[in-house]
N, C-alpha and C positions, 0 to 999 in steps of 0.2 A: 815341564819343562814349562818356564818362563821366557816368553820370544818377546825381543825389543820389537815394538811395532814401528818405532821411529826408524827412519828411511832417509839415506843420501839422495842427493838429487842425479848421482849416476843412478841407484836403485833406482830410482824412478822409471830415469830415460829404458833402462835394460827391460824394465817391466813393461811400458808403454810396447818398446818394439815387439817383445814377444807376444806381446795383443794381438799383433797384425797376422800372426801366421795361423795356418788352421790346418787341422789332420787330413791326411792325404798329400798335402802340396809339396813337389820337389823342389828342394831350398836350396842354391849355390851360395854357399856360405865364405865367409870370409873370415881372416883370426881377428879376435881382439873385441871390441863392442858385441860387433856384429855375429860372432860365434854366441859372445856371452846368452844374447837374445833369442838365437836361435835354439839351444840347447837347455835354456828355462824352460822355452817353449816347446818340445818335447818330453821333458821331465814333468810339466804342470799339464795343460788342457790337450794338447798334442801329441799324444804318445805317437802316434800314426806318420808324423812328418818325418820325410824320406831328406834326412843330410847330406848333401853331397860336398865335398872338397877337392879343391882343385888339383891337390896329388894322386888322385885318382879314388878315392871313396867315396861307393854308391851307398849310401843306407848307413852310414858310420852312426854308433851310440854308444857314446864315451858316456862312463859315469861320472867322468869330471872335465873341466874343460881344457881342451888340448893348448899343448904351449905352441905349435908351431901345425902348419898343414901336414908337415911331416911327423910329429907326434905317433908314436907306435899304435898308441890306441883307438887312434882310427881306422888304423888297417889291422887290429885285432876284434873289433868290431864292427866291421863291416859287412853288408851282405854279399860284397862283390869288392875287388879292388882291379881295376884296370890301368891301363897307361893314359899318361897326361893328353897325347893327341888325341886318344878316345874322345875323355873329358869334353873336350873342345871339339873336334869333326863330328863325334854324334851325339854326343845327349846337349851341347849348347849350341853351337850355333845354328842346329833344324830345329832348336824353342822347344824340345822336352823338357826343357828347367820352369815353371811357373815361379818361383820368385827368388830373383839375387837379392844380398843382402851384401850391401858397402858401406866403408868409411870413407873419409877424406880431410885432406888437408886444409883445403878449399873448396867453398861451392856455392856458387854466383844465382842470383836470381831466376835463373833459367834451368837450374839445378844440374848443371855442366858441372863435372869434378874433376880435380886438379890434384895430384900427387906426384908429381915427376919433377915442377923447379918452381921457387917464391922468385920474381924478380923474372932479367930479362935471361933468354933460357940459355945464351952461349955465355954467358958473366951474373950466374941468379945469386941471388943474396943467399938462399939455402937450397941444396941439392936433395930432395927427395927421396923415398924408397923408390917409385917408379908405379908401371903399369900394372905387371905382374897379369892374372886372368882381367882385368877391372873391367877394362875397353869391350870386351867380349861380352862379358854381363851385361853392361851396361846397354848393350847395342842387341840382345839378342835372349833375356829373361823375359818372360811375358810382363813381370813390372818387377821393378829395383825400390829397395826401400836403402835410404841412405840415414845412417846409426852416427852420429857427430855431434860434439858439444859445441856450441853454441857462444860464437864469440865475433867484433868483426875483424877481426885478425882472420878468422876462418869465413863470417861468409861475408863475400867481397862483393860488389857492384860488377867485376868481373873477374874472372878467374884471369889467373899469369899464362895459365899452360891448360888446353884441354886434354886432357889425360884419358875422360871419358866423359862420353856426350850425353848430356841431358836433354833439353830442349832446345840447342843452340843459339840461335837467335830468335827462338820465338816460334808459334804458332808454322806448321809444316816442313821446318828444318829435317826430324826425323822421318818423314815419309820421302821427304825430296832424297834424302839419302840412303832411303833404302831399307833401313834398319826395322828389323822383326820384331822387337820388342814392343811394348806400349811407353817405356821409359820410366819415371821416376814418380812412383803413387805417392810417398811419401817420405819426411824429410822429418827425423825425432831426434830431438835434442834433452837437454836434462832441464828444461822451460818449455816446451810443447810439441807440438805438430804441425807442420807448415805442410801444404800441399797445392799442388798447379792449378792454377784456374782452368775451366777448361776451355776457355777462351783465348787470353792473351798469354796462357804457358807460364806466366810467373808465378812464383813461390809467395800463398798466402797463409798467412796465419789460422788455423781451423780449429786449434786446442791448444789451451793453456792445464800446465800440471798445476796441482795445488798450490798454495800460496804465492804462483808467480801473476806477474802484472802484464798487460799488454804493457807499457813504458820498458818495462827490464828485456821483452823480446826485442821492442824495439829498439833499444839502447844496445841491444848483443847483435845486430844485425846491420852490414856496411850497405843497405838501400833502402827507401824507403818503404820499409816493409808493412804489405795492405794486411786489416784484419776481415776476416770471414764475419758475414752479417748476422749468421749465427754460430758464432764463437761458443766452444762447449770445451769444460772443464774435462779433464782427466780424470777416471776414478782410481786415486791411492792405491800404491800395493796391497794384497790381502796378507794376512799373517804366513797362510801356505806359500805365497810366492816368494817370500821375503826368506822361509824358511830353505825353500827348495834352491835358491840364489845364493844364498851363502852358506850354503853346502857345497855347491857346485862352486864357489871362489876359494874356501879354503881347502879342496882337495885338491886345488890346481896350484895353490901356494903352496903345499906340501910336498908335491908333486917334482916343483922347480927347487926345494930346499936341498 
């Protein structure tokens, strides 16, 4: 079978995010782009990755991308199904989850996430889906990886509402709030990867995906985006990664019909 090895920017983003996950890690997964990346990792290089979903499924092994956190394929393939309070009270809040994968409607230079409102809280321009379990994930997971498409509308100087904290206003804020987790360690987009500066905690461009320029990444960011001195290039997706990713997405589309 001939495989089309050309790829979309979204496929590059999903592959780059999947590569951040390692076998044996316990990963708290959100639906959408984070779920795509986590399931791709488990189906390729990290078969013993433990997927945890907010609905109470531990060690889910879906053969396709779930349609929602309530998709029956998660419970059918899980090692265990527990209550939602147990997921949060026993697994998440005590620090038993290694990596949290989150999306965002807005994200700012200190990796704070907004999924609540655009505009003023009481009279918003757009009312978004809300928090769900994201604030707890951002606070308590060992680390957080954010997967989001990059544009000035999404990457803003300051979020309109802090739904899930990244680094607050800068160094020391997480510690002052007594948050267990280390916070966001990477923001992965269709253009590249941003990571927090060790001193300022401000997001810095550390990787560019193939074919993307620094100017493109900076133009898609709503603040003056700093660039790492040792800026690197992401490796393009392999044929195997593309085959598995497309199979997962096709099976999800078939289920949705």
